C-alpha positions in Angstrom: 34.4 -10.3 -9.8 31.2 -12.1 -11.0 28.1 -10.7 -12.1 24.5 -11.7 -10.5 22.6 -14.1 -13.2 19.2 -11.2 -14.5 16.0 -12.0 -13.1 13.7 -13.4 -14.1 11.1 -11.7 -15.5 8.5 -14.2 -12.9 10.8 -12.6 -9.7 11.2 -9.1 -11.0 7.0 -9.2 -11.6 7.0 -10.8 -8.1 9.5 -7.6 -6.7 7.5 -5.1 -7.8 3.8 -6.1 -7.1 6.0 -6.7 -2.8 7.0 -2.9 -3.5 3.5 -2.2 -4.3 1.8 -4.5 -1.9 4.0 -2.6 1.2 3.5 0.5 -0.3 -0.2 1.0 0.2 -0.1 -1.5 3.6 2.3 1.4 4.8 0.0 3.7 3.8 -3.5 1.6 5.6 -1.5 1.6 8.7 -0.2 5.2 8.6 -4.3 6.2 7.5 -5.2 4.2 10.9 -2.8 5.1 13.4 -3.7 8.9 12.9 -7.5 7.8 12.9 -7.0 5.6 16.3 -4.9 7.6 17.9 -5.5 11.2 16.8 -9.1 11.0 16.1 -10.5 13.3 18.8 -8.4 16.4 17.1 -9.0 15.7 14.0 -12.4 17.8 11.9 -14.4 16.0 10.2 -13.2 16.7 7.1 -9.9 15.1 8.3 -11.6 12.0 9.3 -13.4 11.6 5.6 -9.7 12.5 4.3 -8.0 9.4 6.1 -10.9 7.5 5.2 -11.1 7.9 1.5 -6.9 7.3 1.6 -7.4 4.1 3.0 -10.0 3.5 0.6 -8.1 4.4 -2.4 -5.1 2.4 -0.9 -6.6 -0.9 -0.6 -8.3 -0.5 -3.9 -5.2 -0.5 -5.2 -3.4 -2.9 -3.3 -7.1 -5.4 -4.1 -6.1 -4.4 -8.1 -2.5 -6.1 -8.1 -3.6 -9.1 -6.3 -6.5 -9.3 -9.0 -3.5 -9.0 -11.9 -1.7 -11.4 -10.1 -4.2 -14.3 -10.4 
């Protein structure tokens, strides 16, 4: 059985960034879906919480992409 070659550092970094991006995008999409589909059943506090979560996740995503450049 052959061992696969070790991943390069660049490949590991890109893999990590892709994972981070997927996580943050999932949060943003999930919160946006909740706001679109369930807004009439939410309190202002719940809506504000989701908006803050979107802001936090998008800021985290922006920071990760800035670190790539």
